[in-house]
N, C-alpha and C positions, 0 to 999 in steps of 0.2 A: 504493500500500500504506500510505500515511499517513492519519491521521484527517482532516487538512486538507492538501491538496496546495497547493503554491505554484509559481510560474512557473519558477524555476530548476530545481527538482526535476523537473518534467514535461519541460522542455526537454532536460535532461541524459538522462533516461530515453529520450526519443525518439532522441537522438544515439547512445546506446549500443545501442539496438535495431538501428540501422543499421550500426554499426561492428563489433559482435561477429560472428564468422563464423557462417554458417548460413543457408541459403536456406529459411527458414520464419518464420512469425509469432513475435515475441518479446515478452517483457515483462521489465522491469528493476526490481529492488529495490535501494534505496540504504541502506547502513548506515555504520558508522564505522570498523571495523578489518578487516584481512584475515581474522583468526581468526573474527570474527563472520560474514563473508561465507561462509567455508567451512562453518561450523556450519549456517547457513541453507540452503546448497546441499544438504547431506546431508539436512537435515530435509525439504526440498522433495522430494528424490528418494524418501525413505521414504514420504511422503504420496502421491506419484504412483504408486508401485509396490505399496504396501501390504506392503512387505518391510522388514526391519530391518538386514540385513548390509551391510557395506562392505568393499571391497578397496582397499588403498593399496599403495605400493611401498617397497622397501628404499631407504634414503637420503632418503626424502621429508621435506619440511618443510611443514606445513600450519597451524601456529600453536601457541600456548602455553596456550590455554584447555583445560579438562578433556577435552572430546571431541576437539578437534583434536590434543591430545597423543597420543591413541590412534592417530591417523592418521599422526603424525610418526614417521619411521623412525630416530630417533636418541635414545638414552637420556640421555646426559650432554651438556649440563647441563639438558635440558628436563624429563624426567620422573623423574630419579634421586631415589630416596627418597620418592616420592609415593604409593607403594602401588599398588593395582590401578587400572587404567584402565578406561573403559567397554568393554563386551564387544561381540561380533559385528563385530569389525574383524579382517581377515585381511591377511597381508603377502605380496605377490608380488615377484618379482625385477624390478628396473628394468634394461632392456637397456643393456649397457655393454661393447662389444667390447674396449676397452682392458683390462678386467679379466675377460675371457673369459666374459661373459654375452651370448649372442647373442639376436637377436629370438626365435628358436625356444625358447631356454631360458626367456625371460621369459613367452612364451605358455604353455609347458608348466607353469610354476609356477602359473599361474592355473588350468589344467586340474587340477592336483594339489589345489588348494584345493577345487574342485568335487567331487573324488572323496573327499578325506580330511577336510575340515573343514566345508564348508557347500555344500548343493546350490545350483545357479545360481538356482533359483526362490526362494531365501531371500536373495539378494543384491540390494539396492536400487541400489547405485552402485559403479562403479569410478572412483576419483579419481586423477588423474595431473597432474604438472607436465610440460608439453611440454619444458621445459628445467629440470632440477632446480636449485634455488637453493642452499640450505644443503648439499645432498647433493654438490655439486661441479661444477655447470654441465655435467653430462652431458645431451646432447640426444637425445631419442627420434627415431628415423628416421621419415620419412613412411610407409615400408612397414610399420613396426611399428604406427604409429598407425592405419593403415588396417585392419590385422588386429585391433587392439583394438576398433575401431568395429564391425567385422563380428561379433566375439564378443559384444559388448554387444547388438547387434541380434538375434542368434540367440537370446539368452536373456532379452530384455526388460529389460536392465539399463541404467540411466542412466549415460552417460559424462560425468563432470565434469572439466573442464579448469581446474586451479588456475593462473591467470595473474597472481597477485598480484605475483610478481617478474618474470616474463617478459613481462608486458603493458606497455602504455603506450609502445610503440615501441622497447623495449629491444633486441629481436632483429631490427630492420630492417623489421618489419611491426607494425602496431598491436598485434596479438596473434600469438604464435608459432604458434598453430593454423592461421593463414592459410597457413603453409608446409607443412602436413601433408596437405593434400588431402582432409581430412574435417572435420566440425564436431562439437563436443561438444553434448550436450543442454543442459548447464548450464555457464556460464563464470563464474569469480570474478575480480575485479580490485580493485586498491587501490594503495597506495604512490604512485607518481609521477603517477597519473591526475589528481590535483588539485594538483600542484606542491608537495606538502608539507602541505597542509591535510588534516585527518582525514576521509577519505572512502574507502569501499569499496563494492562492489556485487556483485550476482548478476544475470546475464542468462541467460534460458533460454527454451525453447520455451513459447509462451503457454499451451498446454494443461497443461504440466507446472507452470508457475508458479501456475496457478489451482487446483492440487490442494489447497492449504491454504485454509481458510475465511477470510473477511474478519476482520481482527483478529489472525490468527495470525502475521503477519509485521510487522515494524516495530520502532521503538525511539524513545525520547525524543529522542535527538540524531541519529537516523538521517537521513542526507542533509540536513544543515543547510544553509540557503540560501547562506551565505558559501562553504562548501566546494563546493557545486554551481556557483556562479558562477566559482570558481577552475577547476574542471574544464572548464567550457565555454570559458574563456579558454585553457586548455592545449590543448584540441582545435583551437581556432582557430589557435594558434601552430604546431601541428604542420603544418597546411596552409599557413599563410603563409610559414613558414621552411623548408619541405620537410625536416622533421626525420627522417622515415623514411629518406630517401636519405642524410642526414647520418649516421644511425646505421650504415648499411652502410659508408659511407666511413670513419668512425671505426674500425669493427671491422677493416677491412682494414689500416688504418694501424697499429693496435695489434698485430694478429697478425704483420704483417711485422716490426715492431720487436722483438717478443718472440721471434720465430723467430731473428732476428739475434743476440739475446743468448744464446739456447739453443745456437747453434753453438759457443760457447766455454765452455759450462757443461753438462756431461753430466748434472748433477743435475736439469735441466729435462727431464722425460721426455715431456711433452705440452703443446702449446699448442692450445687449442680455443675454440670459441665460435660463437654465432649472432648476427649483427649486432654490436652493441656490448656483448654479454654475454659477456665474455672471461675465461678462466681459464688458469693454468699449474699443472701438477702436478709436484711435486718427489719424486724417488726417490733412494735411495742407489745411486750408480754407474749410474744410468739403469735400474735394475731395477724394473719395475712391481710386483713382489712385496714391495718394501721401501720403504714410504712414509717420507718424511723430514720428520717433523713438527718436529724440532729445527732444521733449517735454515730451514724455513718461518717459525717463530717468530722466528728471528734476523733474517731479511729484513724481517719486519713491524716489528720494533723499530728496525732501522737506518733503514728508510724513514721511520718516524715522527720520528726525530731530525732527518731532513733535510726535514721538512715535508710528507711524502707519506703519506696514510692508505691502508693496504692492509688487507684483511680475509682471514683464513684461513677455510677451510670444508672440508667432506668428513668422512667418518667417522673419518679419522686426522689431521685438521687439517694435511694436507700439500698443500693446494691454495690458491693465491692467486687470489682473484676480483677482477676489475677492472671497476668500474661507474662509468665517467666520466659526467658530465652530457652530455646530447646537444647542449648549447649550448656546449661547451668550445671554446676556441680551439686552433688547430694548434700554436701555440708552447707551450701548456701540455701538450699531448700529448708533444711532444719533450722538455720538461723532465721530465715524469714518467718517460718511458722512460730518460732519462739517469740519473735517481736509482735506478731499479731496477737498471740495469747496474752502477752504482757499488756498490750494496749487495751484489750477487753477487760482484763483484771483491773487495771488502773481506772478505766472509765466507770466500772461498777463501784469502785471505792470513792470516786470523786463526789 
């Protein structure tokens, strides 16, 4: 998709065509940021279907650019005060049994969109994070994803998997969709894929990717050769150091350690995750209807003072997400868990 292709770009595209889930011919576009990847994914879906609408999910995070803000399911701090967002974007419920949203509820919310807001023949794409990032690390079930795939097939809608945060081995497979039993038509990736270098991409069905005329995709800095070389090295290290297995081992260690902390702290209402994409959700007195953002902020501040960086997320900022490097040492995991335990103990005594 570049004016002049160069070897690292082509080599990486070939690798991603092999790595991204889907038993069909693929093509890959390389860009610079996750938001750029998502915007291009929807643009490609629109061109392929000749439709304009898109469905995203509650709690979704797809970027901070103008169009991706319309897909993102959180107002503050992303789109607050910015006026009208681009139209033809509709919001479905993301399945979350913890908060009483079943797979049936989520599918029914899409059917309601078809009845009340936009006919299915006007929808170009449904975009979903297999594991929500900013939304709280809730994971869709394989059963739900299979129903979503069937719904898209029924209506000729492109299924886009946004794997910007859940990809690059974070969930114990290179892409979380590998654990869902179905493949998306279009997949986005970014973040860790190049070990910190600015690189993102879109991989999709070859016929879908070809829907846009030559020159319609690309960018001045898209897929720069240094970032491509870094991504190729990252993929090599995944294989050489068996990082996918390590992600699963890390995830088990973290979950076990956090569950042990939760045994003496009722405010930890849930410990969850896929692979090494782990989160704990804090409630008042263990009540899922009472998110505890105050305690969450307190734990983040206390951990920072002890040299541990934690990030909160979720619509109520009551979720602690834990994203350790897949190359972390066991001693550092133990140290981090000890700091988290200390922070909860101190907060209880304060």
